[in-house]
KEGURO-217138 format. One record per residue (C-alpha): x, y, z; residue in one letter; residue number from 1. Coordinates in steps of 0.2 Angstrom, whole numbers, plus 5000, padded with zeros to 4 digits. Last residue first. Example, Ala and Ser with C-alpha at 12.3 -4.5 7.8 and 13.67 -1.06 7.14 Angstrom:
     xx     yy     zz   type   seq
   5068   4995   5036      s     2
   5062   4978   5039      a     1
***
This chain:
     xx     yy     zz   type   seq
   5040   5126   4888      a   507
   5021   5130   4890      s   506
   5006   5123   4881      w   505
   4989   5125   4890      r   504
   4977   5112   4883      y   503
   4959   5112   4877      t   502
   4949   5099   4869      w   501
   4930   5103   4865      t   500
   4918   5089   4866      e   499
   4915   5080   4849      s   498
   4902   5081   4835      i   497
   4900   5100   4834      a   496
   4889   5106   4821      r   495
   4895   5118   4807      g   494
   4892   5105   4794      g   493
   4902   5092   4803      r   492
   4912   5096   4818      h   491
   4928   5090   4828      l   490
   4936   5100   4842      r   489
   4951   5110   4846      m   488
   4958   5123   4858      r   487
   4976   5127   4862      l   486
   4981   5141   4875      e   485
   4998   5146   4873      s   484
   5013   5150   4885      a   483
   5027   5160   4879      a   482
   5044   5152   4878      d   481
   5047   5156   4860      g   480
   5031   5157   4851      d   479
   5028   5139   4850      p   478
   5026   5130   4833      a   477
   5011   5118   4833      f   476
   5008   5103   4821      e   475
   4991   5095   4820      f   474
   4982   5079   4824      a   473
   4965   5072   4825      a   472
   4962   5053   4827      r   471
   4944   5047   4826      w   470
   4936   5032   4834      g   469
   4937   5013   4830      g   468
   4950   4999   4830      g   467
   4961   5008   4818      p   466
   4958   5027   4819      r   465
   4947   5036   4806      a   464
   4956   5052   4800      h   463
   4958   5070   4806      v   462
   4971   5083   4800      v   461
   4977   5100   4805      p   460
   4993   5104   4795      h   459
   4999   5120   4804      t   458
   4996   5129   4820      v   457
   5007   5144   4824      t   456
   5011   5152   4841      g   455
   5000   5161   4853      r   454
   4982   5160   4857      s   453
   4981   5144   4847      a   452
   4967   5137   4837      s   451
   4959   5121   4830      v   450
   4944   5116   4821      e   449
   4945   5098   4813      i   448
   4932   5092   4800      e   447
   4923   5076   4802      p   446
   4926   5061   4791      v   445
   4908   5055   4785      a   444
   4900   5041   4795      a   443
   4889   5032   4782      g   442
   4890   5015   4789      a   441
   4899   5016   4806      e   440
   4918   5014   4805      g   439
   4921   5031   4814      a   438
   4906   5035   4825      d   437
   4915   5041   4841      g   436
   4930   5039   4852      d   435
   4942   5053   4851      f   434
   4961   5052   4850      d   433
   4972   5068   4851      v   432
   4989   5069   4842      v   431
   5000   5085   4845      i   430
   5016   5086   4835      l   429
   5027   5099   4842      r   428
   5039   5111   4833      v   427
   5054   5113   4844      s   426
   5063   5098   4836      r   425
   5067   5108   4820      d   424
   5077   5095   4810      k   423
   5063   5083   4806      g   422
   5050   5072   4815      p   421
   5038   5083   4825      r   420
   5043   5082   4843      a   419
   5030   5074   4855      g   418
   5013   5076   4862      i   417
   4999   5062   4864      r   416
   4982   5066   4871      t   415
   4970   5051   4874      a   414
   4952   5046   4875      e   413
   4944   5062   4871      v   412
   4925   5060   4870      a   411
   4914   5060   4854      a   410
   4898   5069   4857      l   409
   4881   5061   4857      g   408
   4883   5054   4875      p   407
   4882   5072   4882      k   406
   4886   5069   4901      w   405
   4895   5052   4898      r   404
   4903   5047   4914      p   403
   4920   5039   4917      s   402
   4919   5027   4932      a   401
   4910   5034   4947      t   400
   4911   5045   4963      w   399
   4897   5058   4960      h   398
   4896   5074   4972      l   397
   4879   5082   4971      r   396
   4878   5100   4975      y   395
   4871   5113   4988      r   394
   4881   5128   4992      w   393
   4874   5141   5005      r   392
   4881   5157   5010      s   391
   4881   5166   5026      e   390
   4889   5183   5029      s   389
   4899   5189   5044      g   388
   4915   5192   5034      a   387
   4911   5193   5015      e   386
   4912   5179   5003      l   385
   4920   5187   4988      p   384
   4909   5188   4972      a   383
   4915   5179   4956      q   382
   4913   5162   4964      p   381
   4928   5150   4963      r   380
   4922   5132   4959      w   379
   4936   5119   4963      f   378
   4950   5109   4955      a   377
   4966   5104   4964      v   376
   4980   5094   4956      i   375
   4997   5090   4965      n   374
   4992   5076   4977      d   373
   5009   5068   4984      q   372
   5015   5050   4983      y   371
   5016   5049   4964      e   370
   5033   5057   4962      d   369
   5043   5072   4956      g   368
   5028   5084   4958      t   367
   5025   5101   4950      p   366
   5008   5109   4955      i   365
   4993   5111   4944      e   364
   4979   5121   4950      v   363
   4962   5122   4941      l   362
   4948   5135   4944      h   361
   4931   5132   4938      v   360
   4925   5150   4936      e   359
   4913   5163   4943      g   358
   4896   5169   4939      p   357
   4880   5162   4947      g   356
   4879   5147   4957      w   355
   4861   5143   4952      d   354
   4857   5128   4963      d   353
   4859   5110   4963      l   352
   4877   5110   4957      p   351
   4884   5094   4950      e   350
   4902   5090   4955      v   349
   4912   5076   4947      w   348
   4923   5062   4954      a   347
   4932   5049   4943      s   346
   4936   5033   4953      p   345
   4953   5024   4953      r   344
   4952   5006   4946      g   343
   4964   5009   4931      e   342
   4977   5016   4943      y   341
   4979   4998   4951      g   340
   4993   5003   4962      a   339
   5001   4986   4964      e   338
   5000   4978   4946      a   337
   5006   4994   4938      d   336
   5006   4992   4919      q   335
   4997   5009   4917      f   334
   4986   5009   4901      d   333
   4989   4990   4899      s   332
   4979   4988   4915      f   331
   4964   4995   4907      t   330
   4952   5010   4912      r   329
   4960   5026   4906      k   328
   4946   5039   4908      r   327
   4951   5045   4926      q   326
   4941   5061   4928      m   325
   4942   5077   4939      l   324
   4926   5086   4939      g   323
   4914   5099   4933      f   322
   4895   5099   4929      r   321
   4881   5111   4925      r   320
   4890   5128   4928      p   319
   4879   5143   4932      s   318
   4890   5156   4924      r   317
   4907   5152   4917      d   316
   4925   5157   4916      q   315
   4938   5143   4916      f   314
   4952   5149   4926      g   313
   4969   5140   4925      s   312
   4983   5142   4938      h   311
   5000   5134   4935      q   310
   5014   5130   4948      i   309
   5030   5128   4939      a   308
   5038   5114   4928      a   307
   5021   5107   4925      p   306
   5014   5090   4929      n   305
   4999   5092   4917      r   304
   4981   5087   4916      l   303
   4971   5085   4900      p   302
   4957   5098   4898      r   301
   4941   5091   4891      w   300
   4926   5103   4888      v   299
   4907   5100   4885      q   298
   4898   5116   4880      e   297
   4880   5119   4886      d   296
   4882   5138   4889      t   295
   4882   5135   4908      g   294
   4897   5124   4905      t   293
   4899   5105   4906      w   292
   4918   5104   4911      l   291
   4930   5089   4912      a   290
   4947   5091   4920      l   289
   4958   5077   4915      g   288
   4970   5062   4918      d   287
   4965   5058   4936      s   286
   4974   5046   4949      d   285
   4990   5046   4939      h   284
   5005   5037   4932      v   283
   5007   5033   4914      a   282
   5016   5022   4902      p   281
   5025   5012   4916      r   280
   5044   5008   4915      y   279
   5049   5025   4922      d   278
   5063   5037   4918      d   277
   5052   5053   4915      v   276
   5062   5069   4910      g   275
   5048   5076   4899      g   274
   5033   5063   4899      r   273
   5018   5075   4897      d   272
   5006   5070   4884      s   271
   5009   5052   4885      a   270
   5006   5052   4903      d   269
   5015   5058   4919      f   268
   5013   5063   4938      q   267
   4995   5067   4940      f   266
   4988   5066   4958      m   265
   4971   5072   4964      s   264
   4961   5085   4975      t   263
   4943   5090   4972      l   262
   4936   5106   4979      p   261
   4917   5109   4981      a   260
   4919   5128   4983      i   259
   4936   5136   4983      g   258
   4937   5153   4991      v   257
   4947   5168   4983      h   256
   4940   5184   4989      p   255
   4937   5177   5007      l   254
   4933   5192   5019      d   253
   4936   5187   5037      v   252
   4926   5176   5049      r   251
   4917   5168   5035      p   250
   4901   5158   5039      f   249
   4898   5144   5026      l   248
   4883   5133   5024      r   247
   4886   5117   5014      a   246
   4872   5105   5008      d   245
   4881   5090   5000      v   244
   4872   5075   4992      e   243
   4885   5062   4990      f   242
   4883   5049   4977      i   241
   4891   5033   4974      t   240
   4889   5027   4956      e   239
   4887   5008   4954      e   238
   4881   5009   4972      g   237
   4882   5019   4988      p   236
   4870   5034   4992      h   235
   4877   5046   5005      i   234
   4867   5061   5012      r   233
   4880   5074   5018      f   232
   4876   5089   5029      r   231
   4889   5102   5031      f   230
   4889   5117   5043      a   229
   4904   5129   5040      g   228
   4916   5140   5049      v   227
   4929   5151   5040      v   226
   4945   5161   5042      s   225
   4955   5153   5056      p   224
   4947   5136   5054      g   223
   4931   5126   5058      d   222
   4920   5114   5050      l   221
   4905   5106   5059      l   220
   4899   5090   5051      a   219
   4882   5081   5048      d   218
   4880   5064   5041      l   217
   4865   5055   5033      t   216
   4865   5037   5027      i   215
   4856   5031   5011      t   214
   4851   5013   5006      d   213
   4839   5010   5020      a   212
   4835   4992   5024      g   211
   4832   4996   5043      p   210
   4834   5015   5046      e   209
   4852   5021   5047      p   208
   4858   5029   5064      r   207
   4863   5047   5059      h   206
   4881   5050   5061      l   205
   4885   5067   5069      w   204
   4903   5073   5065      f   203
   4914   5086   5074      a   202
   4929   5097   5071      r   201
   4930   5095   5052      f   200
   4945   5105   5048      a   199
   4950   5121   5039      p   198
   4966   5119   5030      f   197
   4974   5136   5026      e   196
   4988   5136   5012      e   195
   5004   5145   5017      p   194
   5011   5159   5006      g   193
   5010   5161   4988      p   192
   4994   5153   4980      d   191
   4993   5134   4975      g   190
   4978   5131   4985      s   189
   4975   5147   4996      g   188
   4958   5141   5004      l   187
   4949   5126   4998      a   186
   4933   5120   5006      i   185
   4925   5104   5012      g   184
   4937   5093   5003      r   183
   4936   5079   4990      a   182
   4949   5066   4987      s   181
   4957   5056   4972      l   180
   4960   5038   4972      g   179
   4952   5024   4982      y   178
   4946   5008   4973      g   177
   4933   5004   4961      l   176
   4922   4989   4957      g   175
   4906   4997   4965      k   174
   4909   5015   4970      a   173
   4923   5023   4981      v   172
   4924   5037   4993      a   171
   4936   5050   4999      r   170
   4936   5064   5012      f   169
   4947   5078   5017      y   168
   4941   5092   5029      s   167
   4957   5092   5040      a   166
   4962   5074   5041      g   165
   4951   5058   5040      l   164
   4934   5056   5033      f   163
   4933   5039   5024      v   162
   4921   5031   5012      c   161
   4914   5014   5006      l   160
   4924   5001   5014      e   159
   4915   4985   5009      d   158
   4903   4976   5020      f   157
   4900   4959   5013      y   156
   4885   4948   5010      g   155
   4877   4958   4996      p   154
   4894   4958   4987      n   153
   4902   4973   4978      n   152
   4895   4987   4988      l   151
   4888   4981   5004      p   150
   4892   4995   5016      a   149
   4906   5002   5027      h   148
   4909   5019   5033      l   147
   4925   5027   5039      r   146
   4930   5037   5054      f   145
   4940   5052   5060      g   144
   4954   5056   5073      a   143
   4945   5049   5088      f   142
   4943   5054   5107      g   141
   4956   5054   5120      l   140
   4943   5058   5133      e   139
   4940   5040   5136      p   138
   4958   5038   5144      q   137
   4973   5029   5138      l   136
   4984   5015   5145      a   135
   4992   5008   5130      p   134
   4989   4991   5123      t   133
   5006   4983   5120      p   132
   5012   4984   5102      n   131
   5013   4969   5091      p   130
   4996   4972   5084      g   129
   4987   4987   5093      y   128
   4969   4980   5090      d   127
   4957   4993   5094      f   126
   4939   4996   5101      l   125
   4945   4990   5118      s   124
   4956   5005   5119      t   123
   4940   5015   5122      s   122
   4934   5032   5115      f   121
   4917   5037   5119      p   120
   4904   5040   5105      v   119
   4895   5057   5109      q   118
   4876   5056   5110      q   117
   4863   5065   5099      a   116
   4844   5064   5101      r   115
   4830   5066   5088      g   114
   4826   5047   5088      d   113
   4844   5043   5084      a   112
   4860   5053   5081      v   111
   4877   5046   5085      v   110
   4891   5057   5089      h   109
   4909   5059   5084      i   108
   4921   5073   5091      d   107
   4937   5074   5081      v   106
   4953   5075   5092      p   105
   4969   5083   5084      p   104
   4984   5072   5082      k   103
   4982   5063   5065      f   102
   4999   5064   5058      l   101
   5006   5051   5070      f   100
   4992   5048   5083      g    99
   4973   5048   5086      r    98
   4965   5031   5082      h    97
   4952   5030   5067      f    96
   4934   5024   5069      f    95
   4923   5011   5061      q    94
   4905   5014   5055      a    93
   4893   5001   5048      q    92
   4879   5003   5035      f    91
   4866   4992   5027      r    90
   4857   4990   5044      s    89
   4843   4977   5044      g    88
   4844   4973   5063      p    87
   4858   4984   5071      l    86
   4872   4971   5077      d    85
   4886   4979   5066      r    84
   4878   4996   5069      w    83
   4895   5004   5075      l    82
   4909   4992   5072      a    81
   4916   4982   5087      k    80
   4918   4966   5077      d    79
   4928   4975   5064      p    78
   4941   4979   5078      r    77
   4949   4996   5073      y    76
   4967   4995   5069      r    75
   4982   5003   5077      f    74
   4996   4994   5069      d    73
   4996   5007   5055      r    72
   5002   5020   5068      y    71
   5017   5009   5072      r    70
   5022   5009   5054      d    69
   5020   5028   5051      y    68
   5028   5033   5067      d    67
   5021   5034   5085      a    66
   5030   5046   5097      a    65
   5015   5057   5100      a    64
   5005   5041   5103      l    63
   5016   5033   5117      v    62
   5019   5050   5124      a    61
   5001   5054   5127      p    60
   4994   5067   5115      l    59
   4992   5086   5115      t    58
   4985   5092   5099      e    57
   4974   5106   5107      d    56
   4968   5117   5093      p    55
   4969   5136   5092      p    54
   4952   5144   5096      a    53
   4946   5156   5081      y    52
   4938   5171   5088      p    51
   4919   5170   5091      r    50
   4905   5175   5079      a    49
   4909   5160   5068      a    48
   4906   5148   5082      l    47
   4888   5155   5084      e    46
   4884   5152   5066      r    45
   4892   5135   5066      a    44
   4882   5129   5081      l    43
   4866   5135   5074      k    42
   4869   5126   5057      w    41
   4874   5111   5067      v    40
   4858   5110   5076      t    39
   4846   5116   5062      d    38
   4841   5098   5055      a    37
   4837   5092   5073      d    36
   4846   5086   5088      f    35
   4841   5086   5107      a    34
   4855   5081   5118      e    33
   4860   5065   5126      s    32
   4863   5063   5144      p    31
   4881   5066   5152      a    30
   4890   5050   5155      g    29
   4908   5057   5155      e    28
   4910   5055   5136      a    27
   4895   5067   5134      a    26
   4904   5081   5144      a    25
   4913   5090   5130      a    24
   4899   5088   5117      l    23
   4886   5092   5130      a    22
   4894   5108   5135      p    21
   4890   5116   5118      w    20
   4902   5131   5114      l    19
   4912   5129   5130      g    18
   4920   5112   5125      g    17
   4921   5111   5107      l    16
   4939   5106   5105      l    15
   4950   5112   5091      p    14
   4954   5102   5076      v    13
   4971   5104   5069      a    12
   4975   5097   5052      m    11
   4980   5081   5044      a    10
   4985   5078   5026      t     9
   4978   5061   5021      t     8
   4987   5044   5024      l     7
   4984   5027   5018      f     6
   4984   5029   4999      d     5
   4998   5042   5000      r     4
   5008   5029   5010      r     3
   5007   5017   4995      r     2
   5000   5000   5000      m     1
***
């Protein structure tokens, strides 16, 4: 198992004592508290009116000294899973131990019959492997949790999703494994200066009804700049769907906030292999950013591992969809029998309200290995979120294999870039493969429409590809070291038959 697949960036989670006394006292036997749909919203609103409280990351010495390998030995006992013995339950929950990178406590509660009760920590819930069971008190708390549900086999509870570290969470769908992550919010991703990582400080897990195929979670997010109340309704299946209802309360003005952020890894592929010395043809959790704009255009942007941090903004109004996709789906695409990149999920965001003007913002960060996430995509509203205000963002987050939003359009399958044969090796040969109707009776060869913001495009051509689909190619002569935005699509008679391929060329 790669370290990056097991660990997620941790961030401080302050205690809630003093805001709602029951949260701090429940582990000592305090009675449960009334809970309704507005409880976390009210907590967030009140917390945002207070100064940010620094977290208490104090741990007993045995946990503070735990390294990666020892922390991995702290495993939750499956026979202690929450709701394991609840008749008819299609969900179970297991909890993560504090330690290593995951030092801050995260309060976890169970909601049932309109009442909330904190889940107390106990060493009896964990198997410590070859390590002696430490003497730890119930107030230690947990670092996060994961949900299990029958996903691939009706009789087996697969790991479905995990909430661990800052506001990060990941999920899988049937037949897929973990890959990219989502977050509650992004603040300063790729910008100069330190990035802020607001954290989920507390969760409320709603006891599932017998036979229910959906589970509800509430979460309280807190950070120096913003507080948030989140509700997640999770539907596992062939496509696992999170219905997200997020209410944000900034403590300060947020001119560059990231809504519904997705975080992934792209090291190299056929479009970007400069300096790569690796037996594998590709290494990535996601290979492109897909957009379905408010103007009904479907766009594909291949990801890059750039030489320097790159920011790209795709201006839009009321976006229909956006997401980070993994379109390559065969072992031969990666040749990595351990990582299984062909089984990583795509994740895409479907706004449920009119999000108004703004942009889908893409950040690409240089990386020399496959162990660090270096890709971030999110919605950036045009208007800043003002201190003291409240804003609401509702969306569906889909974890799935490659979706087809507009199935009538040919989709990009691969982008390949290399030097044009000949003496001038600075001229690039760009080859883009589309699926589509090539080989079907009466399918006429489409025309290619291509442009560049700088540099020169020559010899555009498109032809049927052996095995099906279309191959479009052109030569591009860069304008010195200047960056250029490339754009291309296929059409017949003025009507687009493919999604729009875009690419930022830089030396």
